[in-house]
matplotlib code that plots the C-alpha trace (Angstrom):
import matplotlib.pyplot as plt

x = [-8.7, -8.4, -5.4, -5.0, -3.0, -2.1, -0.7, 0.7, 1.8, 3.2, 3.7, 3.2, 5.5, 5.5, 9.2, 10.1, 9.3, 6.3, 7.0, 5.5, 4.5, 4.7, 0.9, 0.2, 2.6, 1.0, -2.5, -1.4, 0.2, -3.0, -5.2, -3.1, -3.2, -6.9, -7.7, -5.6, -8.4, -5.8, -6.7, -9.9, -11.0, -13.1, -10.4, -7.5, -6.6, -5.1, -3.8, -2.5, -0.3, -1.8, -1.1, 0.9, -2.4, -4.2, -1.4, -1.3, -5.0, -5.0, -2.2, -3.9, -7.1, -5.3, -3.5, -6.9, -8.1, -8.9, -8.9, -5.8, -4.1, -1.4, -0.6, 1.2, 2.4, 3.6, 5.1, 6.0, 7.6, 10.5, 11.6, 14.1, 15.8, 15.1, 11.4, 11.2, 13.2, 11.2, 7.9, 8.6, 6.0, 2.9, 0.7]
y = [-8.4, -5.9, -3.6, -2.9, -0.3, -0.7, 2.5, 2.6, 5.8, 5.7, 8.9, 7.2, 4.7, 3.3, 3.7, 6.6, 10.3, 11.0, 11.7, 14.7, 14.0, 10.3, 9.9, 13.0, 11.9, 8.5, 9.9, 12.1, 9.1, 7.0, 9.8, 10.1, 6.3, 6.1, 9.2, 7.7, 5.2, 2.4, 1.0, -0.4, 2.2, -0.3, -2.9, -0.6, 0.4, 3.4, 2.6, 5.5, 4.5, 1.0, -1.6, -4.6, -6.6, -4.1, -4.2, -8.0, -8.3, -5.9, -7.8, -11.2, -9.8, -8.7, -12.0, -13.7, -11.7, -14.2, -11.7, -9.7, -8.0, -5.6, -5.1, -1.9, -1.4, 2.0, 2.7, 6.0, 6.0, 4.6, 0.9, -0.8, -4.0, -5.8, -5.1, -6.2, -9.4, -10.3, -9.9, -11.0, -13.7, -11.6, -14.7]
z = [-16.0, -13.2, -12.7, -9.0, -7.2, -3.6, -2.1, 1.4, 3.1, 6.6, 8.6, 12.1, 13.6, 17.2, 17.8, 15.4, 15.2, 13.0, 9.4, 7.7, 4.1, 3.3, 3.6, 1.6, -1.1, -1.2, -1.5, -4.5, -6.2, -5.6, -6.9, -10.1, -10.7, -10.2, -12.3, -15.1, -15.7, -15.9, -12.4, -11.0, -8.4, -6.5, -6.2, -5.6, -2.0, -0.2, 3.2, 5.4, 8.4, 8.4, 11.0, 9.9, 10.2, 7.9, 5.3, 5.4, 5.0, 2.1, 0.3, 1.0, -0.5, -3.6, -3.9, -4.0, -6.9, -9.7, -12.5, -11.6, -14.6, -13.3, -9.6, -8.7, -5.1, -4.0, -0.6, 1.0, 4.4, 6.3, 6.1, 8.4, 7.1, 10.4, 10.1, 6.5, 7.2, 10.3, 8.5, 5.0, 5.1, 4.1, 3.6]

ax = plt.figure().add_subplot(projection="3d")
ax.plot(x, y, z, "-o")
ax.set_aspect("equal")
plt.show()
């Protein structure tokens, strides 16, 4: 069984001011998770300011993992309810 970490850090948004630290925070969390030895380094993913298409593709890839043990998803950034509601179908 593979334990997979998906870490998304978003500093850049099309309609908001750029954040200054979410991506760096996310990278630190990802590095800690991978260096712990508890997560598969080849299957885990770090996405920094990904497009919606990139994030969907990553989550769909993980959903197709046949030997998934634990899935940890970490997000650092800004979320608006209307965005989450409008794009809640990640499949």
